[in-house]
ZAMAR-276250 format. One record per residue (C-alpha): residue number from 1; z, y, x. Coordinates in Angstrom, 3 decimals. Layout:
BEGIN
SITE|segu|w|v|u
SITE|NUM|Z|Y|X .
...
***
This chain:
BEGIN
SITE|segu|w|v|u
SITE|1|-19.439|19.506|14.766 .
SITE|2|-17.943|16.250|15.987 .
SITE|3|-16.165|13.411|14.289 .
SITE|4|-13.041|11.998|15.905 .
SITE|5|-12.214|8.337|16.097 .
SITE|6|-8.652|6.932|15.761 .
SITE|7|-8.317|6.441|19.498 .
SITE|8|-9.319|10.023|20.290 .
SITE|9|-12.853|9.116|21.317 .
SITE|10|-15.527|11.697|20.655 .
SITE|11|-18.337|10.416|18.441 .
SITE|12|-21.749|11.895|17.890 .
SITE|13|-22.564|13.949|14.833 .
SITE|14|-25.401|11.476|14.222 .
SITE|15|-24.886|7.782|13.638 .
SITE|16|-28.460|6.849|14.601 .
SITE|17|-31.720|8.121|16.041 .
SITE|18|-33.195|7.752|12.561 .
SITE|19|-30.648|10.115|10.998 .
SITE|20|-31.184|12.720|13.733 .
SITE|21|-34.975|12.391|13.512 .
SITE|22|-34.863|12.681|9.733 .
SITE|23|-32.722|15.823|9.718 .
SITE|24|-34.381|17.716|12.573 .
SITE|25|-37.822|16.518|11.462 .
SITE|26|-37.293|17.878|7.951 .
SITE|27|-36.140|21.240|9.311 .
SITE|28|-39.019|21.546|11.785 .
SITE|29|-41.495|20.469|9.096 .
SITE|30|-40.197|23.167|6.751 .
SITE|31|-40.507|25.686|9.566 .
SITE|32|-44.072|24.572|10.335 .
SITE|33|-44.996|25.242|6.690 .
SITE|34|-43.983|28.879|7.140 .
SITE|35|-47.210|30.858|7.559 .
SITE|36|-45.618|33.495|9.819 .
SITE|37|-44.360|30.760|12.158 .
SITE|38|-47.540|28.659|12.230 .
SITE|39|-49.792|31.727|12.613 .
SITE|40|-47.642|32.977|15.514 .
SITE|41|-47.982|29.633|17.317 .
SITE|42|-51.732|29.533|16.703 .
SITE|43|-52.287|33.124|17.870 .
SITE|44|-50.318|32.582|21.076 .
SITE|45|-51.633|29.068|21.712 .
SITE|46|-48.032|27.888|22.001 .
SITE|47|-46.754|24.393|21.305 .
SITE|48|-43.091|23.416|21.237 .
SITE|49|-41.452|20.209|22.323 .
SITE|50|-37.882|19.323|21.449 .
SITE|51|-36.393|16.354|23.279 .
SITE|52|-32.962|15.332|22.039 .
SITE|53|-30.672|12.739|23.590 .
SITE|54|-27.681|10.774|22.284 .
SITE|55|-29.261|9.740|19.946 .
SITE|56|-32.781|10.169|21.188 .
SITE|57|-35.482|11.858|19.139 .
SITE|58|-38.589|13.865|19.978 .
SITE|59|-40.565|16.543|18.169 .
SITE|60|-43.833|18.304|18.936 .
SITE|61|-44.554|21.435|16.930 .
SITE|62|-47.832|23.321|16.836 .
SITE|63|-49.504|25.699|14.424 .
SITE|64|-50.902|22.570|12.767 .
SITE|65|-47.575|20.870|12.018 .
SITE|66|-44.942|18.539|13.433 .
SITE|67|-45.267|15.179|15.179 .
SITE|68|-42.110|13.094|15.674 .
SITE|69|-41.027|10.117|17.740 .
SITE|70|-43.358|8.158|19.984 .
SITE|71|-46.388|9.925|18.518 .
SITE|72|-45.207|13.281|19.896 .
SITE|73|-47.284|14.394|22.910 .
SITE|74|-45.427|14.518|26.227 .
SITE|75|-46.655|18.015|27.092 .
SITE|76|-45.883|21.231|25.210 .
SITE|77|-46.122|24.865|26.290 .
SITE|78|-42.333|25.008|25.968 .
SITE|79|-40.062|21.985|26.018 .
SITE|80|-36.415|22.298|24.992 .
SITE|81|-34.200|19.412|26.105 .
SITE|82|-30.659|18.983|24.799 .
SITE|83|-28.385|16.424|23.203 .
SITE|84|-28.602|15.991|19.444 .
SITE|85|-25.028|17.307|19.197 .
SITE|86|-26.034|20.421|21.147 .
SITE|87|-29.008|20.900|18.798 .
SITE|88|-26.620|20.568|15.841 .
SITE|89|-24.284|23.189|17.357 .
SITE|90|-27.210|25.482|18.169 .
SITE|91|-28.940|25.426|14.800 .
SITE|92|-25.670|25.581|12.854 .
SITE|93|-24.756|28.789|14.697 .
SITE|94|-21.886|27.378|16.740 .
SITE|95|-23.732|27.759|20.075 .
SITE|96|-26.037|30.568|21.129 .
SITE|97|-29.236|29.952|23.083 .
SITE|98|-27.997|32.017|26.058 .
SITE|99|-24.671|30.156|26.188 .
SITE|100|-26.443|26.804|25.870 .
SITE|101|-28.838|27.657|28.684 .
SITE|102|-26.285|29.152|31.066 .
SITE|103|-23.847|26.328|30.308 .
SITE|104|-26.485|23.727|31.171 .
SITE|105|-26.533|22.236|27.670 .
SITE|106|-30.099|23.385|26.947 .
SITE|107|-32.907|23.035|29.479 .
SITE|108|-36.233|24.750|28.953 .
SITE|109|-39.465|23.851|30.677 .
SITE|110|-42.084|26.593|30.412 .
SITE|111|-42.650|30.277|31.086 .
SITE|112|-39.867|32.734|30.325 .
SITE|113|-42.393|35.079|28.684 .
SITE|114|-43.288|32.317|26.186 .
SITE|115|-39.608|31.675|25.464 .
SITE|116|-39.070|35.347|24.667 .
SITE|117|-42.184|35.353|22.481 .
SITE|118|-41.114|32.273|20.497 .
SITE|119|-37.436|33.066|19.914 .
SITE|120|-37.980|35.467|16.993 .
SITE|121|-40.195|33.004|15.097 .
SITE|122|-37.570|30.251|15.486 .
SITE|123|-35.010|32.407|13.644 .
SITE|124|-35.593|30.731|10.229 .
SITE|125|-34.175|27.470|11.628 .
SITE|126|-30.733|29.083|11.572 .
SITE|127|-30.882|29.286|7.774 .
SITE|128|-32.883|26.074|7.185 .
SITE|129|-30.685|23.797|9.305 .
SITE|130|-27.235|24.268|7.689 .
SITE|131|-28.668|23.632|4.211 .
SITE|132|-30.575|20.528|5.350 .
SITE|133|-27.545|19.218|7.260 .
SITE|134|-25.277|19.643|4.233 .
SITE|135|-27.835|17.825|2.039 .
SITE|136|-27.861|14.995|4.599 .
SITE|137|-24.064|14.780|4.439 .
SITE|138|-23.547|16.178|7.935 .
SITE|139|-20.719|18.645|8.243 .
SITE|140|-21.618|22.142|9.418 .
SITE|141|-18.633|24.212|10.531 .
SITE|142|-18.171|27.353|8.456 .
SITE|143|-20.217|26.051|5.498 .
***
């Protein structure tokens, strides 16, 4: 999950905002192409925002697709805020949503009922992300 530097300093999984945006953007775009996922968002009128820090990247996901970076709207029905390293740990299966939330690593803005509704349709990310990360040359523990 992390790379270590000679002096024992912890470095980010991502070397730049561009690499994080590219990886997460490709995964969220693949998810948005899934008819079950996009239809579920459309039916419920739900939009998702993912705000990552260190490095910073933003994603807005609706039933119509994904918008990244500065073009991503500020408001979404549900907004998930976390570091890019936390997102890497989450989607690679090293951190569970409940542990991330209770540990303060993941913050969610929106109604709990919407979170519960959306969680099952986000499940494909857990299989999409490790493959995309490996293709991008980013180590995923256990793979």
